[in-house]
C-alpha positions as CSV (number, residue, x, y, z in Angstrom):
1,X,41.3,139.5,99.0
2,X,42.1,138.3,95.5
3,X,40.4,135.2,94.1
4,X,42.4,131.9,94.3
5,X,42.0,131.2,90.5
6,X,43.7,134.5,89.7
7,X,46.7,133.5,91.8
8,X,47.2,130.1,90.1
9,X,48.6,130.9,86.6
10,X,49.4,127.3,85.7
11,X,47.1,126.1,82.9
12,X,48.6,122.6,82.4
13,X,46.9,119.4,83.3
14,X,47.2,118.1,86.9
15,X,49.3,115.2,85.8
16,X,52.0,117.5,84.5
17,X,52.5,118.9,88.1
18,X,54.4,117.4,90.9
19,X,52.4,119.5,93.4
20,X,52.5,122.9,95.0
21,X,54.9,125.0,97.1
22,X,53.1,126.4,100.1
23,X,54.0,129.0,102.7
24,X,52.0,131.2,105.0
25,X,52.1,133.9,107.7
26,X,50.1,133.8,110.9
27,X,50.0,137.3,112.5
28,X,50.0,137.8,116.3
29,X,46.3,138.7,116.3
30,X,43.2,137.6,118.1
31,X,40.2,136.2,116.2
32,X,36.8,136.0,117.8
33,X,34.9,132.7,117.7
34,X,32.2,133.8,115.3
35,X,34.8,135.0,112.7
36,X,36.8,131.8,113.2
37,X,33.7,129.6,112.6
38,X,32.7,131.6,109.5
39,X,36.2,131.3,108.0
40,X,36.3,127.6,108.7
41,X,32.8,127.0,107.1
42,X,33.5,129.2,104.0
43,X,36.9,127.5,103.4
44,X,35.3,124.0,103.1
45,X,37.8,122.3,105.4
46,X,36.5,119.0,106.8
47,X,35.0,119.2,110.3
48,X,37.8,117.2,111.9
49,X,40.0,120.2,111.7
50,X,37.7,122.5,113.6
51,X,39.3,124.3,116.5
52,X,37.8,123.1,119.7
53,X,35.5,125.4,121.7
54,X,37.4,127.6,124.2
55,X,37.1,126.3,127.8
56,X,36.6,128.9,130.5
57,X,39.1,127.2,132.8
58,X,41.8,127.3,130.1
59,X,41.1,131.0,129.6
60,X,41.6,131.4,133.4
61,X,44.9,129.5,133.4
62,X,46.2,131.5,130.5
63,X,45.1,134.8,131.9
64,X,46.7,134.1,135.3
65,X,50.0,133.0,133.8
66,X,50.0,136.1,131.5
67,X,50.7,138.5,134.5
68,X,53.9,136.8,135.5
69,X,57.2,138.6,135.0
70,X,59.1,141.6,136.3
71,X,56.8,144.2,137.8
72,X,59.1,147.1,138.3
73,X,62.6,148.2,139.2
74,X,62.9,150.0,142.6
75,X,66.4,151.0,143.5
76,X,68.4,147.9,144.3
77,X,65.3,145.8,144.5
78,X,64.2,143.4,141.7
79,X,60.5,142.5,141.9
80,X,59.1,139.5,140.1
81,X,55.5,138.4,139.9
82,X,54.8,134.7,140.0
83,X,51.5,132.8,139.8
84,X,51.3,129.5,141.8
85,X,48.6,126.9,142.1
86,X,47.2,126.6,145.7
87,X,44.4,124.1,145.3
88,X,41.7,122.9,142.9
89,X,38.7,120.6,143.0
90,X,35.5,120.0,141.0
91,X,34.1,123.4,142.1
92,X,37.0,125.8,141.9
93,X,40.6,126.5,141.0
94,X,42.6,128.9,143.2
95,X,46.0,130.5,142.4
96,X,48.0,133.0,144.3
97,X,49.9,136.0,142.9
98,X,53.3,135.7,144.6
99,X,55.8,138.6,144.9
100,X,59.4,137.7,144.9
101,X,61.7,140.5,146.0
102,X,65.5,140.4,145.5
103,X,67.4,143.0,147.4
104,X,70.8,143.0,145.6
105,X,72.4,145.4,148.0
106,X,71.2,143.6,151.1
107,X,71.8,140.1,149.5
108,X,68.3,139.1,150.6
109,X,65.4,137.2,148.9
110,X,61.9,137.5,150.3
111,X,58.5,136.4,149.3
112,X,54.9,137.4,149.8
113,X,53.0,134.2,149.0
114,X,49.6,135.8,148.7
115,X,49.7,139.3,147.3
116,X,46.4,138.5,145.5
117,X,44.1,135.5,145.1
118,X,42.8,134.5,141.7
119,X,39.9,132.2,141.7
120,X,37.9,130.3,139.0
121,X,34.4,129.0,139.7
122,X,33.8,125.8,137.7
123,X,30.0,125.9,138.2
124,X,29.4,129.5,137.0
125,X,32.5,129.8,134.7
126,X,33.5,133.1,136.4
127,X,36.6,134.5,138.0
128,X,36.9,136.6,141.1
129,X,39.9,138.1,142.9
130,X,41.0,139.2,146.3
131,X,43.7,141.9,146.4
132,X,45.7,141.6,149.6
133,X,48.5,144.1,148.8
134,X,47.3,147.4,147.3
135,X,50.5,148.5,145.6
136,X,49.9,149.9,142.1
137,X,51.8,147.1,140.4
138,X,49.6,144.5,142.2
139,X,46.4,146.3,141.2
140,X,47.7,146.6,137.6
141,X,48.5,142.9,137.5
142,X,45.0,141.9,138.7
143,X,43.3,144.3,136.3
144,X,45.4,142.7,133.5
145,X,44.3,139.3,134.6
146,X,40.6,140.3,134.5
147,X,41.0,141.9,131.0
148,X,43.0,138.9,129.6
149,X,40.5,136.4,130.9
150,X,37.7,138.0,128.9
151,X,40.0,138.2,125.9
152,X,41.1,134.6,126.1
153,X,37.6,133.4,126.7
154,X,36.2,134.9,123.5
155,X,39.1,134.7,121.0
156,X,41.7,132.4,119.5
157,X,45.3,133.6,119.5
158,X,48.0,133.0,116.9
159,X,49.1,129.8,118.7
160,X,45.7,128.2,118.2
161,X,45.7,129.1,114.5
162,X,49.1,127.6,114.0
163,X,47.9,124.4,115.7
164,X,45.0,124.2,113.3
165,X,47.3,124.7,110.3
166,X,49.8,122.1,111.6
167,X,46.9,119.6,111.9
168,X,46.1,120.0,108.2
169,X,49.7,120.1,107.1
170,X,50.2,116.7,108.7
171,X,47.5,115.2,106.5
172,X,48.8,117.0,103.4
173,X,52.0,115.0,103.4
174,X,53.7,118.3,103.6
175,X,57.5,118.2,103.2
176,X,59.5,121.1,104.4
177,X,62.1,122.3,101.9
178,X,64.5,123.0,104.9
179,X,64.6,121.8,108.4
180,X,63.3,125.0,109.9
181,X,60.1,124.8,107.8
182,X,58.7,127.9,106.2
183,X,58.1,126.5,102.7
184,X,56.4,123.2,102.1
185,X,56.0,120.8,99.2
186,X,52.5,119.5,98.8
187,X,51.9,116.5,96.4
188,X,49.3,117.1,93.7
189,X,47.0,114.4,95.1
190,X,46.4,116.7,98.1
191,X,45.8,119.9,96.3
192,X,42.0,120.1,97.1
193,X,42.7,120.0,100.9
194,X,45.6,122.5,100.4
195,X,43.4,125.0,98.6
196,X,40.8,124.7,101.4
197,X,43.6,125.5,104.0
198,X,44.7,128.5,101.9
199,X,41.1,129.8,101.8
200,X,40.8,129.4,105.6
201,X,44.1,131.2,106.4
202,X,43.3,134.1,103.9
203,X,39.9,134.7,105.7
204,X,41.7,135.5,109.0
205,X,42.9,139.1,109.6
206,X,46.7,139.3,109.8
207,X,47.2,136.0,108.1
208,X,48.2,135.1,104.6
209,X,48.8,131.9,102.6
210,X,50.6,131.5,99.3
211,X,51.2,128.7,96.8
212,X,53.1,128.1,93.6
213,X,52.7,125.2,91.2
214,X,55.7,122.9,90.8
215,X,56.0,121.7,87.2
216,X,57.3,118.2,86.5
217,X,60.8,119.2,85.3
218,X,64.1,117.5,85.8
219,X,65.1,120.1,88.4
220,X,61.9,119.7,90.3
221,X,62.1,115.9,90.3
222,X,65.7,116.2,91.8
223,X,64.3,118.6,94.5
224,X,61.5,116.2,95.4
225,X,63.9,113.2,95.7
226,X,66.2,115.3,97.9
227,X,63.7,116.8,100.3
228,X,61.6,113.5,100.6
229,X,64.7,111.4,101.2
230,X,66.1,113.9,103.8
231,X,62.8,114.0,105.7
232,X,62.3,110.3,105.7
233,X,65.9,109.4,106.7
234,X,65.8,112.0,109.5
235,X,62.6,110.4,111.0
236,X,63.9,106.8,110.4
237,X,67.1,107.7,112.2
238,X,65.1,109.1,115.1
239,X,63.1,105.8,115.3
240,X,66.4,103.7,115.2
241,X,67.8,105.8,118.0
242,X,64.7,105.3,120.1
243,X,64.7,101.5,119.5
244,X,68.2,101.3,120.9
245,X,67.0,102.4,124.4
246,X,67.5,100.0,127.2
247,X,63.9,100.2,128.2
248,X,61.1,100.7,125.6
249,X,57.4,100.3,126.2
250,X,54.7,98.9,123.9
251,X,53.0,102.3,123.7
252,X,56.3,103.8,122.5
253,X,56.7,101.1,119.9
254,X,53.1,101.6,118.7
255,X,53.8,105.3,118.3
256,X,56.9,104.5,116.3
257,X,54.9,102.2,114.1
258,X,52.5,104.9,113.3
259,X,55.3,107.2,112.3
260,X,56.8,104.5,110.1
261,X,53.4,104.0,108.5
262,X,53.1,107.7,107.8
263,X,56.6,107.8,106.2
264,X,55.7,104.8,104.0
265,X,52.5,106.6,102.8
266,X,54.4,109.8,101.9
267,X,57.2,107.9,100.1
268,X,54.7,105.9,98.1
269,X,52.8,109.0,97.2
270,X,55.8,110.8,95.8
271,X,57.0,107.6,94.0
272,X,53.7,107.5,92.3
273,X,54.1,111.1,91.1
274,X,57.7,110.6,90.0
275,X,57.0,107.1,88.5
276,X,60.2,105.9,90.1
277,X,61.6,104.6,93.3
278,X,63.2,106.9,95.9
279,X,66.3,105.1,97.0
280,X,65.8,102.3,99.5
281,X,63.3,104.1,101.7
282,X,60.5,101.5,101.4
283,X,63.0,98.7,102.3
284,X,64.3,100.7,105.3
285,X,60.8,101.2,106.6
286,X,60.0,97.5,106.1
287,X,63.1,96.4,108.2
288,X,62.2,98.9,111.0
289,X,58.6,97.7,111.1
290,X,59.8,94.1,111.4
291,X,62.2,95.0,114.2
292,X,59.4,96.8,116.1
293,X,57.0,93.9,115.7
294,X,59.6,91.5,117.0
295,X,60.1,93.8,120.1
296,X,56.3,93.8,120.7
297,X,56.3,90.0,120.7
298,X,59.0,89.9,123.3
299,X,57.3,92.4,125.7
């Protein structure tokens, strides 16, 4: 892995930059908890972004759902494996492996509601199984369940890593350059946290993060105005549409107020960088906040 300082070729003062372009790749790999903790510590990310410990019951649920799907093709029969909750309490969770058989030639649909039993013990954090039908595809599914439980119990997958990245991106005032995301603009005030995120990602196998300084040029300023305005207007329009609903709860309004507050912070941040106003966005946020406060008073 190359050093971060070698990647950043920009030698100008911070004030001459608008910020950084940032993009990353998260591979479909599993990372054990020790490696994840080390990468987090060495990156310098604040503790609030730490991935939560893996709960055994969550590993059980993921492992049991992982064996769902088509089991095999057998002539005119189509066999699907389903996993269904049966019961749960403070001591255990029990799910059944259900076999659905569609006989296309006979136009019949039949079920075996208990081809296997998959149990999780809350007290000992263990799983055990009972195989009722001994067909190879049932045995294979149960073996996969056991293997995946151990895997999910000890490692973080790509989804967990992406959630960690998203949590940091949210606090970076990251603005996607296009609706589908992929490349983000990060204001210069948040560069320290950005570089910590980059260091974290680059310490994970199969993952890579990149950044490129954005100089304070006329073209860059136009880009910032466009992407910030588009993002803010999209969110403000979503808030307006929600406020038009016939029934709206106070909790919903409080959530919308938080989104409006976040928009205001981002707009203010970029206006400070550009040393100019970005349209009427601040006024639009003010009007929406006033509307929401009026609605709360009427509830």
